[in-house]
Backbone as JSON Lines, residues from 0, in Angstrom:
{"i":0,"aa":"M","n":[74.39,-103.41,236.6],"ca":[75.68,-104.02,236.3],"c":[76.15,-104.87,237.47]}
{"i":1,"aa":"S","n":[75.76,-104.53,238.69],"ca":[76.21,-105.31,239.84],"c":[75.59,-106.7,239.86]}
{"i":2,"aa":"M","n":[74.52,-106.93,239.12],"ca":[73.89,-108.25,239.07],"c":[74.72,-109.24,238.27]}
{"i":3,"aa":"I","n":[75.43,-108.8,237.25],"ca":[76.15,-109.72,236.37],"c":[77.21,-110.53,237.12]}
{"i":4,"aa":"P","n":[78.12,-109.93,237.9],"ca":[79.1,-110.76,238.59],"c":[78.48,-111.77,239.56]}
{"i":5,"aa":"S","n":[77.33,-111.46,240.14],"ca":[76.74,-112.38,241.1],"c":[76.27,-113.67,240.44]}
{"i":6,"aa":"L","n":[76.06,-113.67,239.15],"ca":[75.66,-114.88,238.44],"c":[76.81,-115.88,238.33]}
{"i":7,"aa":"F","n":[78.04,-115.42,238.48],"ca":[79.21,-116.25,238.23],"c":[79.99,-116.57,239.49]}
{"i":8,"aa":"G","n":[79.38,-116.74,240.62],"ca":[80.12,-117.14,241.81],"c":[79.67,-116.38,243.03]}
{"i":9,"aa":"N","n":[80.63,-115.84,243.75],"ca":[80.38,-115.14,244.99],"c":[79.51,-113.92,244.75]}
{"i":10,"aa":"P","n":[78.3,-113.82,245.36],"ca":[77.41,-112.7,245.1],"c":[77.96,-111.37,245.58]}
{"i":11,"aa":"T","n":[78.91,-111.37,246.49],"ca":[79.45,-110.09,246.96],"c":[80.68,-109.66,246.17]}
{"i":12,"aa":"S","n":[81.19,-110.52,245.31],"ca":[82.37,-110.2,244.52],"c":[82.0,-109.33,243.34]}
{"i":13,"aa":"S","n":[82.85,-108.37,243.04],"ca":[82.61,-107.53,241.87],"c":[83.56,-107.91,240.73]}
{"i":14,"aa":"I","n":[84.28,-109.03,240.89],"ca":[85.24,-109.48,239.87],"c":[84.62,-110.62,239.08]}
{"i":15,"aa":"F","n":[84.63,-110.49,237.78],"ca":[84.11,-111.54,236.91],"c":[85.21,-112.57,236.67]}
{"i":16,"aa":"D","n":[84.92,-113.82,236.96],"ca":[85.87,-114.91,236.73],"c":[85.38,-115.76,235.58]}
{"i":17,"aa":"P","n":[85.99,-115.64,234.38],"ca":[85.52,-116.43,233.24],"c":[85.77,-117.92,233.43]}
{"i":18,"aa":"F","n":[86.59,-118.31,234.41],"ca":[86.9,-119.71,234.64],"c":[86.17,-120.27,235.85]}
{"i":19,"aa":"S","n":[85.14,-119.54,236.32],"ca":[84.41,-120.01,237.5],"c":[83.69,-121.31,237.18]}
{"i":20,"aa":"S","n":[83.13,-121.93,238.2],"ca":[82.49,-123.22,238.02],"c":[81.05,-123.09,237.56]}
{"i":21,"aa":"F","n":[80.72,-121.99,236.91],"ca":[79.39,-121.79,236.36],"c":[79.09,-122.94,235.42]}
{"i":22,"aa":"A","n":[78.01,-123.67,235.65],"ca":[77.71,-124.89,234.9],"c":[77.25,-124.57,233.48]}
{"i":23,"aa":"L","n":[78.0,-125.03,232.52],"ca":[77.61,-124.92,231.12],"c":[77.37,-126.31,230.57]}
{"i":24,"aa":"R","n":[76.37,-126.47,229.74],"ca":[76.07,-127.76,229.16],"c":[77.09,-128.07,228.07]}
{"i":25,"aa":"D","n":[77.61,-129.27,228.07],"ca":[78.56,-129.71,227.05],"c":[77.78,-130.19,225.83]}
{"i":26,"aa":"P","n":[77.82,-129.45,224.7],"ca":[77.02,-129.85,223.54],"c":[77.48,-131.15,222.9]}
{"i":27,"aa":"F","n":[78.7,-131.63,223.21],"ca":[79.22,-132.85,222.6],"c":[79.09,-134.06,223.53]}
{"i":28,"aa":"K","n":[78.48,-133.87,224.71],"ca":[78.4,-134.92,225.73],"c":[77.74,-136.19,225.22]}
{"i":29,"aa":"D","n":[76.68,-136.08,224.45],"ca":[75.9,-137.24,224.04],"c":[76.3,-137.81,222.68]}
{"i":30,"aa":"F","n":[77.36,-137.29,222.05],"ca":[77.78,-137.79,220.76],"c":[78.76,-138.94,220.93]}
{"i":31,"aa":"P","n":[78.8,-139.88,219.96],"ca":[79.68,-141.05,220.08],"c":[81.12,-140.75,219.7]}
{"i":32,"aa":"F","n":[81.78,-139.88,220.45],"ca":[83.18,-139.58,220.23],"c":[84.02,-140.58,221.0]}
{"i":33,"aa":"P","n":[85.35,-140.54,220.84],"ca":[86.2,-141.45,221.61],"c":[85.93,-141.35,223.11]}
{"i":34,"aa":"S","n":[86.41,-142.34,223.86],"ca":[85.97,-142.55,225.23],"c":[86.3,-141.47,226.24]}
{"i":35,"aa":"S","n":[87.48,-140.91,226.27],"ca":[87.8,-139.98,227.35],"c":[87.39,-138.55,227.0]}
{"i":36,"aa":"S","n":[87.12,-137.75,228.02],"ca":[86.65,-136.39,227.78],"c":[87.72,-135.54,227.12]}
{"i":37,"aa":"S","n":[89.01,-135.77,227.42],"ca":[90.05,-134.98,226.78],"c":[90.1,-135.28,225.29]}
{"i":38,"aa":"E","n":[89.8,-136.52,224.89],"ca":[89.75,-136.84,223.48],"c":[88.57,-136.14,222.83]}
{"i":39,"aa":"N","n":[87.45,-136.04,223.54],"ca":[86.29,-135.33,223.01],"c":[86.66,-133.89,222.69]}
{"i":40,"aa":"L","n":[87.36,-133.23,223.59],"ca":[87.73,-131.84,223.39],"c":[88.64,-131.69,222.18]}
{"i":41,"aa":"A","n":[89.64,-132.55,222.05],"ca":[90.56,-132.46,220.92],"c":[89.8,-132.66,219.62]}
{"i":42,"aa":"F","n":[88.91,-133.64,219.59],"ca":[88.13,-133.92,218.39],"c":[87.24,-132.75,218.03]}
{"i":43,"aa":"A","n":[86.52,-132.24,218.99],"ca":[85.54,-131.19,218.75],"c":[86.19,-129.85,218.43]}
{"i":44,"aa":"N","n":[87.4,-129.62,218.9],"ca":[88.03,-128.32,218.73],"c":[88.97,-128.23,217.55]}
{"i":45,"aa":"T","n":[89.03,-129.25,216.7],"ca":[89.88,-129.16,215.52],"c":[89.14,-128.33,214.48]}
{"i":46,"aa":"R","n":[89.52,-127.09,214.35],"ca":[88.84,-126.15,213.46],"c":[89.38,-126.26,212.04]}
{"i":47,"aa":"M","n":[88.48,-126.28,211.07],"ca":[88.87,-126.42,209.66],"c":[88.21,-125.34,208.82]}
{"i":48,"aa":"D","n":[88.95,-124.87,207.84],"ca":[88.41,-124.01,206.79],"c":[88.54,-124.76,205.47]}
{"i":49,"aa":"W","n":[87.57,-124.6,204.59],"ca":[87.63,-125.23,203.25],"c":[87.19,-124.17,202.27]}
{"i":50,"aa":"K","n":[88.1,-123.77,201.4],"ca":[87.72,-122.81,200.38],"c":[88.05,-123.39,199.01]}
{"i":51,"aa":"E","n":[87.3,-122.92,198.02],"ca":[87.51,-123.36,196.65],"c":[87.94,-122.17,195.82]}
{"i":52,"aa":"T","n":[89.02,-122.36,195.08],"ca":[89.47,-121.35,194.13],"c":[89.26,-121.95,192.73]}
{"i":53,"aa":"P","n":[89.48,-121.17,191.7],"ca":[89.33,-121.76,190.35],"c":[90.3,-122.92,190.1]}
{"i":54,"aa":"E","n":[91.43,-122.94,190.82],"ca":[92.44,-123.97,190.58],"c":[92.41,-125.14,191.56]}
{"i":55,"aa":"A","n":[91.89,-124.93,192.79],"ca":[92.03,-125.96,193.81],"c":[91.02,-125.82,194.94]}
{"i":56,"aa":"H","n":[90.93,-126.88,195.73],"ca":[90.24,-126.86,197.02],"c":[91.34,-126.72,198.06]}
{"i":57,"aa":"I","n":[91.19,-125.8,199.0],"ca":[92.22,-125.56,200.01],"c":[91.61,-125.75,201.39]}
{"i":58,"aa":"F","n":[92.24,-126.63,202.16],"ca":[91.8,-126.93,203.52],"c":[92.85,-126.39,204.48]}
{"i":59,"aa":"K","n":[92.41,-125.73,205.54],"ca":[93.33,-125.24,206.57],"c":[92.82,-125.68,207.92]}
{"i":60,"aa":"A","n":[93.75,-126.17,208.75],"ca":[93.39,-126.61,210.1],"c":[94.33,-125.97,211.09]}
{"i":61,"aa":"D","n":[93.78,-125.43,212.17],"ca":[94.59,-124.89,213.26],"c":[94.99,-126.05,214.16]}
{"i":62,"aa":"L","n":[96.28,-126.32,214.23],"ca":[96.81,-127.41,215.05],"c":[97.97,-126.89,215.89]}
{"i":63,"aa":"P","n":[97.7,-125.95,216.81],"ca":[98.78,-125.34,217.57],"c":[99.53,-126.36,218.41]}
{"i":64,"aa":"G","n":[100.84,-126.22,218.42],"ca":[101.68,-127.08,219.24],"c":[102.03,-128.41,218.62]}
{"i":65,"aa":"L","n":[101.48,-128.72,217.45],"ca":[101.78,-130.01,216.81],"c":[102.87,-129.85,215.76]}
{"i":66,"aa":"K","n":[103.66,-130.91,215.63],"ca":[104.68,-130.97,214.58],"c":[104.09,-131.73,213.4]}
{"i":67,"aa":"K","n":[104.66,-131.54,212.22],"ca":[104.12,-132.21,211.04],"c":[104.19,-133.73,211.18]}
{"i":68,"aa":"E","n":[105.13,-134.23,211.97],"ca":[105.25,-135.68,212.18],"c":[104.1,-136.24,213.01]}
{"i":69,"aa":"E","n":[103.36,-135.39,213.72],"ca":[102.26,-135.82,214.57],"c":[100.9,-135.75,213.87]}
{"i":70,"aa":"V","n":[100.91,-135.4,212.58],"ca":[99.67,-135.22,211.82],"c":[99.73,-136.11,210.58]}
{"i":71,"aa":"K","n":[98.58,-136.74,210.24],"ca":[98.47,-137.57,209.04],"c":[97.4,-136.99,208.13]}
{"i":72,"aa":"V","n":[97.7,-136.96,206.83],"ca":[96.71,-136.6,205.82],"c":[96.64,-137.79,204.87]}
{"i":73,"aa":"E","n":[95.44,-138.37,204.75],"ca":[95.26,-139.55,203.9],"c":[94.04,-139.36,203.02]}
{"i":74,"aa":"I","n":[94.09,-139.98,201.83],"ca":[92.93,-139.96,200.95],"c":[92.6,-141.4,200.6]}
{"i":75,"aa":"E","n":[91.36,-141.77,200.86],"ca":[90.88,-143.11,200.55],"c":[90.37,-143.16,199.12]}
{"i":76,"aa":"D","n":[90.14,-144.37,198.63],"ca":[89.71,-144.59,197.25],"c":[88.46,-143.81,196.88]}
{"i":77,"aa":"A","n":[87.55,-143.69,197.8],"ca":[86.26,-143.05,197.51],"c":[86.33,-141.53,197.63]}
{"i":78,"aa":"R","n":[87.52,-140.94,197.41],"ca":[87.71,-139.49,197.48],"c":[87.39,-138.93,198.86]}
{"i":79,"aa":"V","n":[87.73,-139.67,199.92],"ca":[87.52,-139.18,201.27],"c":[88.89,-138.8,201.84]}
{"i":80,"aa":"M","n":[89.03,-137.53,202.18],"ca":[90.28,-137.06,202.78],"c":[90.12,-137.11,204.29]}
{"i":81,"aa":"Q","n":[91.13,-137.65,204.96],"ca":[91.1,-137.77,206.42],"c":[92.33,-137.08,206.98]}
{"i":82,"aa":"I","n":[92.1,-136.18,207.95],"ca":[93.19,-135.5,208.66],"c":[93.1,-135.96,210.1]}
{"i":83,"aa":"S","n":[94.19,-136.53,210.61],"ca":[94.17,-137.06,211.98],"c":[95.51,-136.81,212.66]}
{"i":84,"aa":"G","n":[95.5,-137.01,213.96],"ca":[96.73,-136.86,214.72],"c":[96.42,-136.98,216.2]}
{"i":85,"aa":"E","n":[97.44,-136.65,216.99],"ca":[97.25,-136.74,218.43],"c":[98.08,-135.67,219.13]}
{"i":86,"aa":"R","n":[97.43,-135.0,220.04],"ca":[98.1,-134.02,220.9],"c":[98.28,-134.7,222.25]}
{"i":87,"aa":"N","n":[99.53,-134.89,222.65],"ca":[99.82,-135.61,223.89],"c":[99.61,-134.74,225.12]}
{"i":88,"aa":"V","n":[99.24,-135.41,226.21],"ca":[99.07,-134.74,227.49],"c":[100.45,-134.38,228.02]}
{"i":89,"aa":"E","n":[100.55,-133.18,228.6],"ca":[101.81,-132.76,229.19],"c":[102.12,-133.64,230.4]}
{"i":90,"aa":"K","n":[103.38,-134.05,230.52],"ca":[103.76,-134.92,231.63],"c":[103.67,-134.17,232.95]}
{"i":91,"aa":"E","n":[103.14,-134.87,233.95],"ca":[102.99,-134.27,235.27],"c":[104.19,-134.63,236.14]}
{"i":92,"aa":"D","n":[104.67,-133.66,236.85],"ca":[105.73,-133.86,237.83],"c":[105.07,-133.87,239.2]}
{"i":93,"aa":"K","n":[105.49,-134.75,240.08],"ca":[104.82,-134.86,241.38],"c":[104.97,-133.58,242.22]}
{"i":94,"aa":"Y","n":[105.9,-132.7,241.84],"ca":[106.09,-131.45,242.59],"c":[105.3,-130.29,241.98]}
{"i":95,"aa":"D","n":[104.65,-130.52,240.84],"ca":[103.87,-129.46,240.2],"c":[102.49,-129.35,240.84]}
{"i":96,"aa":"T","n":[101.98,-128.14,240.87],"ca":[100.61,-127.91,241.31],"c":[99.85,-127.32,240.14]}
{"i":97,"aa":"W","n":[98.92,-128.08,239.6],"ca":[98.12,-127.61,238.47],"c":[96.91,-126.86,239.01]}
{"i":98,"aa":"H","n":[96.67,-125.67,238.48],"ca":[95.51,-124.88,238.88],"c":[94.38,-124.99,237.85]}
{"i":99,"aa":"R","n":[94.72,-125.23,236.61],"ca":[93.72,-125.33,235.57],"c":[94.33,-126.05,234.37]}
{"i":100,"aa":"V","n":[93.57,-126.96,233.77],"ca":[93.98,-127.64,232.54],"c":[92.84,-127.47,231.55]}
{"i":101,"aa":"E","n":[93.04,-126.62,230.54],"ca":[92.0,-126.35,229.56],"c":[92.42,-126.66,228.13]}
{"i":102,"aa":"R","n":[93.73,-126.77,227.91],"ca":[94.17,-127.09,226.55],"c":[93.82,-128.55,226.27]}
{"i":103,"aa":"S","n":[93.24,-128.79,225.11],"ca":[92.79,-130.14,224.8],"c":[93.96,-131.03,224.41]}
{"i":104,"aa":"S","n":[93.8,-132.3,224.68],"ca":[94.78,-133.3,224.28],"c":[94.03,-134.53,223.84]}
{"i":105,"aa":"G","n":[94.71,-135.41,223.16],"ca":[94.1,-136.64,222.67],"c":[94.1,-136.68,221.17]}
{"i":106,"aa":"K","n":[93.37,-137.64,220.63],"ca":[93.31,-137.85,219.19],"c":[92.26,-136.93,218.56]}
{"i":107,"aa":"F","n":[92.51,-136.57,217.31],"ca":[91.52,-135.83,216.56],"c":[91.42,-136.43,215.17]}
{"i":108,"aa":"L","n":[90.29,-136.21,214.53],"ca":[90.03,-136.78,213.22],"c":[88.98,-135.94,212.51]}
{"i":109,"aa":"R","n":[89.27,-135.54,211.29],"ca":[88.29,-134.85,210.45],"c":[88.3,-135.53,209.09]}
{"i":110,"aa":"R","n":[87.11,-135.72,208.53],"ca":[86.97,-136.38,207.23],"c":[86.12,-135.52,206.3]}
{"i":111,"aa":"F","n":[86.51,-135.48,205.02],"ca":[85.78,-134.72,204.01],"c":[85.68,-135.56,202.75]}
{"i":112,"aa":"R","n":[84.5,-135.6,202.14],"ca":[84.36,-136.23,200.82],"c":[84.71,-135.15,199.8]}
{"i":113,"aa":"L","n":[85.69,-135.46,198.97],"ca":[86.15,-134.5,197.97],"c":[85.26,-134.55,196.74]}
{"i":114,"aa":"P","n":[85.12,-133.43,196.04],"ca":[84.33,-133.42,194.81],"c":[84.98,-134.31,193.73]}
{"i":115,"aa":"E","n":[84.23,-134.56,192.67],"ca":[84.72,-135.44,191.61],"c":[85.82,-134.82,190.76]}
{"i":116,"aa":"N","n":[85.91,-133.51,190.74],"ca":[86.84,-132.84,189.83],"c":[88.23,-132.59,190.42]}
{"i":117,"aa":"V","n":[88.71,-133.46,191.31],"ca":[90.02,-133.23,191.93],"c":[91.08,-134.14,191.34]}
{"i":118,"aa":"K","n":[92.31,-133.65,191.36],"ca":[93.46,-134.44,190.92],"c":[94.05,-135.12,192.16]}
{"i":119,"aa":"M","n":[93.61,-136.34,192.42],"ca":[93.98,-137.06,193.64],"c":[95.49,-137.27,193.76]}
{"i":120,"aa":"D","n":[96.17,-137.44,192.64],"ca":[97.61,-137.73,192.69],"c":[98.47,-136.48,192.82]}
{"i":121,"aa":"E","n":[97.87,-135.29,192.92],"ca":[98.64,-134.06,193.04],"c":[98.35,-133.29,194.33]}
{"i":122,"aa":"V","n":[97.79,-133.95,195.31],"ca":[97.47,-133.31,196.59],"c":[98.77,-132.98,197.33]}
{"i":123,"aa":"K","n":[98.83,-131.78,197.9],"ca":[100.02,-131.36,198.66],"c":[99.59,-130.86,200.02]}
{"i":124,"aa":"A","n":[100.43,-131.11,201.02],"ca":[100.16,-130.63,202.38],"c":[101.41,-129.97,202.93]}
{"i":125,"aa":"S","n":[101.2,-128.91,203.7],"ca":[102.32,-128.23,204.37],"c":[101.84,-127.76,205.73]}
{"i":126,"aa":"M","n":[102.82,-127.55,206.62],"ca":[102.47,-127.09,207.96],"c":[103.44,-125.98,208.34]}
{"i":127,"aa":"E","n":[102.85,-124.85,208.77],"ca":[103.67,-123.7,209.16],"c":[102.98,-122.99,210.32]}
{"i":128,"aa":"N","n":[103.73,-122.74,211.39],"ca":[103.23,-122.04,212.56],"c":[101.93,-122.64,213.11]}
{"i":129,"aa":"G","n":[101.85,-123.97,213.13],"ca":[100.68,-124.64,213.7],"c":[99.46,-124.65,212.81]}
{"i":130,"aa":"V","n":[99.61,-124.28,211.53],"ca":[98.49,-124.3,210.59],"c":[98.81,-125.3,209.48]}
{"i":131,"aa":"L","n":[97.97,-126.33,209.38],"ca":[98.1,-127.31,208.3],"c":[97.33,-126.81,207.1]}
{"i":132,"aa":"T","n":[97.97,-126.8,205.92],"ca":[97.31,-126.41,204.68],"c":[97.4,-127.57,203.71]}
{"i":133,"aa":"V","n":[96.24,-128.04,203.25],"ca":[96.17,-129.12,202.26],"c":[95.57,-128.53,201.0]}
{"i":134,"aa":"T","n":[96.31,-128.64,199.89],"ca":[95.87,-128.11,198.61],"c":[95.54,-129.28,197.69]}
{"i":135,"aa":"V","n":[94.3,-129.3,197.22],"ca":[93.82,-130.37,196.34],"c":[93.5,-129.73,194.99]}
{"i":136,"aa":"P","n":[94.42,-129.88,194.0],"ca":[94.17,-129.26,192.69],"c":[92.93,-129.83,192.0]}
{"i":137,"aa":"K","n":[92.32,-128.99,191.19],"ca":[91.13,-129.39,190.45],"c":[91.48,-129.7,189.01]}
{"i":138,"aa":"E","n":[90.75,-130.65,188.43],"ca":[90.89,-130.93,187.0],"c":[90.08,-129.89,186.24]}
{"i":139,"aa":"E","n":[90.51,-129.64,185.02],"ca":[89.73,-128.74,184.18],"c":[88.44,-129.43,183.82]}
{"i":140,"aa":"V","n":[87.38,-128.7,183.93],"ca":[86.09,-129.25,183.53],"c":[86.03,-129.18,182.01]}
{"i":141,"aa":"K","n":[85.89,-130.36,181.42],"ca":[85.86,-130.41,179.96],"c":[84.5,-129.95,179.47]}
{"i":142,"aa":"K","n":[84.56,-129.03,178.55],"ca":[83.31,-128.55,177.97],"c":[82.83,-129.59,176.97]}
{"i":143,"aa":"T","n":[81.58,-129.89,177.05],"ca":[81.02,-130.87,176.13],"c":[80.69,-130.2,174.81]}
{"i":144,"aa":"D","n":[80.9,-130.95,173.75],"ca":[80.53,-130.42,172.43],"c":[79.02,-130.46,172.32]}
{"i":145,"aa":"V","n":[78.47,-129.41,171.82],"ca":[77.04,-129.34,171.62],"c":[76.77,-129.52,170.13]}
{"i":146,"aa":"K","n":[75.96,-130.51,169.84],"ca":[75.62,-130.78,168.45],"c":[74.14,-130.47,168.28]}
{"i":147,"aa":"A","n":[73.87,-129.61,167.34],"ca":[72.47,-129.24,167.08],"c":[71.82,-130.38,166.29]}
{"i":148,"aa":"I","n":[70.63,-130.74,166.68],"ca":[69.87,-131.8,166.03],"c":[68.71,-131.15,165.29]}
{"i":149,"aa":"E","n":[68.63,-131.45,164.03],"ca":[67.54,-130.9,163.23],"c":[66.25,-131.62,163.59]}
{"i":150,"aa":"I","n":[65.22,-130.86,163.74],"ca":[63.92,-131.42,164.09],"c":[63.13,-131.61,162.79]}
{"i":151,"aa":"S","n":[62.7,-132.84,162.56],"ca":[61.94,-133.11,161.33],"c":[60.45,-133.01,161.59]}
{"i":152,"aa":"G","n":[59.76,-132.87,160.55],"ca":[58.35,-133.03,160.7],"c":[57.45,-132.01,160.36]}
């Protein structure tokens, strides 16, 4: 057990520091995201859930600290739903001493192609306690009439 803390900094320390400068590879480093690293974090960390019920498709996004005015939900003609917004950087005061900045800031964007059976004109969105919920109602799937064809011959 004494070997584990030595991997994360001072070899004589017995305290594990989860914020140490242990080098981790950034899996999003080589992707064509927006230019600044803070924007990369905001983009990559926008978590979404998508579930389907018999009545609707329901999307949920964790957007802590954002107001509904800072988030946009749009649907394009080709049934593409886009959720976007921006988390602003906290203003710095020249008398403040920052020890760590880990909360992401910048623009975020998520896009989903919606299935064909949705009612585009009845989409609803709400935001409560930092969770955006978008409900996309489904159209009833019309059952096709089956006509039996007599086989001759």
